[in-house]
C-alpha positions in Angstrom: 47.3 -35.7 90.4 47.4 -33.0 93.1 46.0 -29.7 92.4 47.6 -26.6 93.7 46.1 -23.1 93.4 49.2 -21.0 93.0 48.8 -16.9 93.1 51.3 -14.7 91.7 51.4 -11.6 93.1 53.5 -8.3 91.1 53.7 -4.9 92.2 54.7 -5.0 87.6 53.6 -7.3 85.1 54.4 -10.5 86.3 56.9 -11.9 83.9 59.6 -12.6 86.6 57.0 -14.4 88.9 55.7 -16.5 85.5 59.2 -17.6 84.8 60.3 -18.7 87.9 57.0 -20.7 88.7 57.4 -22.5 86.1 61.2 -23.1 85.8 60.5 -24.8 89.9 56.8 -26.3 88.7 58.7 -28.5 86.4 61.0 -30.5 89.0 57.3 -31.4 90.3 55.8 -34.5 88.3 51.5 -34.8 88.9 50.7 -31.7 89.4 47.7 -29.3 87.9 48.7 -26.1 89.0 46.4 -23.4 88.7 47.8 -20.0 88.0 46.4 -16.7 89.2 47.8 -13.2 88.0 48.1 -11.1 90.0 50.3 -8.2 88.7 50.9 -3.9 89.7 50.2 -4.4 93.1 51.6 -0.9 94.5 49.4 -0.2 97.9 48.1 -1.8 100.5 44.4 -1.1 99.4 45.0 -3.1 96.8 46.5 -5.9 98.8 43.7 -5.7 100.5 41.3 -6.0 97.8 42.6 -9.1 95.9 43.1 -11.0 99.5 39.7 -11.7 99.5 40.4 -13.9 96.2 43.2 -15.4 97.1 41.7 -16.5 100.2 38.5 -18.1 98.3 41.7 -20.3 96.9 44.0 -20.9 99.4 47.5 -22.1 98.1 50.9 -21.0 97.5 51.5 -16.9 96.8 54.1 -15.9 95.5 55.5 -12.4 95.3 58.1 -10.6 94.0 57.1 -6.7 95.6 59.8 -3.8 96.5 58.2 -1.3 98.5 58.7 -1.9 102.0 54.9 -1.4 103.3 53.2 -3.3 100.3 55.3 -6.0 101.8 54.3 -5.8 104.7 51.0 -6.0 104.4 50.9 -8.7 101.6 51.9 -10.8 104.3 50.9 -9.8 107.4 47.8 -11.2 105.1 49.2 -14.3 104.6 50.3 -14.6 107.7 45.8 -14.3 108.5 44.8 -16.3 106.2 47.0 -18.8 107.1 48.5 -18.5 103.3 52.2 -19.6 102.8 54.0 -17.0 101.1 57.5 -16.7 99.7 59.6 -13.6 97.6 60.6 -14.9 95.1 63.9 -13.7 94.1 64.8 -12.4 98.0 67.6 -14.5 98.1 69.2 -13.6 95.2 68.7 -9.3 96.3 70.0 -9.6 99.3 72.7 -11.5 98.3 73.7 -8.6 95.7 72.9 -6.0 98.2 75.8 -8.2 100.8 78.4 -8.7 98.3 77.8 -5.0 96.3 77.2 -3.8 99.9 75.1 -0.7 98.5 71.5 -1.2 99.1 68.0 -1.9 97.0 66.9 0.8 95.3 62.7 -0.6 95.7 61.2 0.8 92.6 59.5 -1.8 91.2 59.5 -2.5 87.4 63.0 -2.2 86.8 63.9 -4.7 85.2 61.0 -3.7 82.6 62.7 -0.3 81.5 62.4 0.2 77.8 65.9 0.3 77.5 68.1 -0.2 73.9 67.9 -4.0 75.2 64.3 -3.8 75.1 63.7 -2.1 71.9 66.7 -4.6 70.4 64.4 -7.5 71.3 61.4 -5.2 69.9 63.5 -5.0 66.4 64.4 -8.9 66.6 60.5 -10.2 67.0 59.7 -8.2 64.3 62.7 -9.0 62.2 61.4 -12.7 63.0 57.7 -12.8 62.4 58.4 -11.2 58.8 61.3 -13.7 58.1 59.3 -16.4 58.9 59.5 -19.8 56.9 61.1 -18.7 53.9 60.3 -15.2 54.1 62.0 -12.0 52.9 65.0 -14.3 52.6 66.6 -12.1 50.3 67.5 -9.9 53.8 68.8 -13.2 55.6 72.5 -11.4 55.9 70.3 -9.4 58.6 69.9 -12.3 60.2 71.8 -12.9 63.3 70.6 -16.6 63.2 68.7 -18.3 60.6 67.3 -22.2 61.4 66.8 -24.2 58.7 65.2 -28.5 58.8 62.3 -29.6 58.0 57.8 -29.6 59.1 57.5 -29.7 62.0 61.0 -29.1 63.4 60.0 -26.8 65.8 61.4 -23.7 64.2 59.4 -20.9 64.4 58.6 -21.5 67.5 62.6 -21.7 68.0 63.0 -18.9 66.0 60.4 -16.6 68.5 62.2 -17.2 71.6 65.2 -16.4 70.5 63.8 -13.3 69.1 63.0 -12.6 72.8 66.4 -13.0 73.9 66.8 -10.0 71.4 68.4 -12.2 68.2 67.7 -11.5 64.4 66.4 -15.1 63.4 65.1 -16.2 60.3 64.0 -19.9 59.1 63.8 -22.0 56.3 61.9 -24.6 55.6 64.0 -27.9 54.1 61.9 -29.3 51.0 64.3 -31.9 48.9 62.1 -31.0 46.0 62.0 -27.4 46.7 65.9 -26.5 47.0 66.1 -23.2 49.7 67.8 -19.6 47.9 71.3 -20.2 46.8 72.1 -17.3 49.4 71.7 -19.8 52.0 75.2 -21.0 51.0 76.3 -18.0 50.9 75.4 -15.9 54.1 78.5 -14.4 56.1 77.1 -12.1 59.4 73.8 -14.7 60.4 74.9 -18.4 62.4 73.1 -21.5 60.5 72.0 -23.9 62.8 70.0 -27.2 60.9 66.7 -28.6 63.2 66.7 -32.2 63.6 63.8 -34.6 64.6 64.2 -38.7 64.9 61.5 -39.9 61.8 59.1 -41.6 63.4 58.5 -38.6 66.2 58.8 -36.6 63.2 55.9 -39.0 62.0 53.7 -38.8 65.4 54.2 -34.8 65.3 52.6 -34.5 61.8 49.7 -36.6 62.6 48.4 -35.4 64.8 48.9 -31.9 63.1 46.7 -33.2 60.1 44.3 -34.3 62.5 44.1 -31.6 64.4 43.5 -29.4 60.4 40.9 -32.5 60.0 43.0 -33.2 57.1 43.4 -37.6 56.4 46.8 -38.4 57.2 47.4 -40.8 54.2 49.7 -38.8 52.3 53.3 -38.8 51.9 54.1 -36.1 54.4 53.5 -38.8 57.3 54.8 -41.5 55.2 57.8 -43.1 57.8 59.7 -43.5 54.6 59.7 -40.4 53.0 60.1 -38.4 56.1 62.9 -41.0 56.7 64.8 -39.6 53.8 63.4 -36.2 54.1 65.3 -36.1 57.4 68.1 -38.4 55.6 68.3 -35.0 52.7 68.3 -31.9 55.8 71.8 -34.6 57.4 73.1 -34.2 54.6 73.0 -31.1 53.1 74.0 -29.5 57.5 76.6 -31.6 57.0 78.0 -30.9 53.3 77.5 -26.9 55.0 79.3 -27.9 58.2 76.3 -26.3 60.0 75.8 -27.4 63.4 72.9 -29.8 64.5 70.8 -29.2 67.0 68.4 -32.7 67.7 64.7 -31.9 69.0 63.5 -34.6 68.8 64.2 -35.0 73.3 64.7 -31.5 73.6 62.3 -28.5 75.2 62.3 -24.7 72.9 64.1 -23.6 76.0 67.1 -26.0 75.5 68.3 -25.7 72.2 67.8 -22.2 72.5 70.3 -22.3 75.0 72.2 -24.1 72.9 72.3 -21.8 69.7 72.9 -18.7 71.4 75.9 -20.7 73.2 77.1 -21.5 68.9 75.6 -18.0 68.5 78.2 -17.0 71.3 81.0 -19.5 70.1 81.3 -18.0 66.8 81.7 -14.5 68.1 84.2 -15.6 69.7 82.8 -13.4 73.0 80.8 -15.0 76.2 77.2 -13.6 76.5 
């Protein structure tokens, strides 16, 4: 296992760097990244302060710095310490500048301005939290997306991810002994999506969950036959109502959310 110190230096919150680093590291096996976060670096003096700590844990310096003076200060100090350094979105910015024929604004944090999209995300997150696990089902018609699935089929984390993309998302557990409210079958605005998982994998996930809670894993909740019937019941419900289905067995939350967003776009008849 290779250990890598990864220094994420940003003149803003560092969210963009975190996303880029996560995507890039996913392409490498047997790497143990140690992330060091250095947000809101906006003066050469600040660069000097953080470089002492960075030099103590040498590794790759990944940065998003738009101010030329601060950027130069960081690059010069990295060279002096023999540290590799990369501007994470430089190729994209330069390509856009060339194609558009316009210079960069060179103002940090522009992607995080409090615009309408920001407030829409906040509203979506608030809605999603309030409508987790079947709560407040009377308001489901206000949702953009409804996720349905048996317990531990990744409904909540997928809902939160979609909310961060601006989609009001509710979710409902499918329980054989407790059918969902009738309203679920009469919705017009929301896209209802069924989430399923391989029963064997589901038993494993549930068993680990019970062990983490110090509960005995010897109930129908983790019984293979019971779980298989439970998943079959959910699949029949999805098929009977012609709801699209996402198999979560080998999908990450990000992959599942991307597929759901595409389904939502197709339903609206417009690209998103």
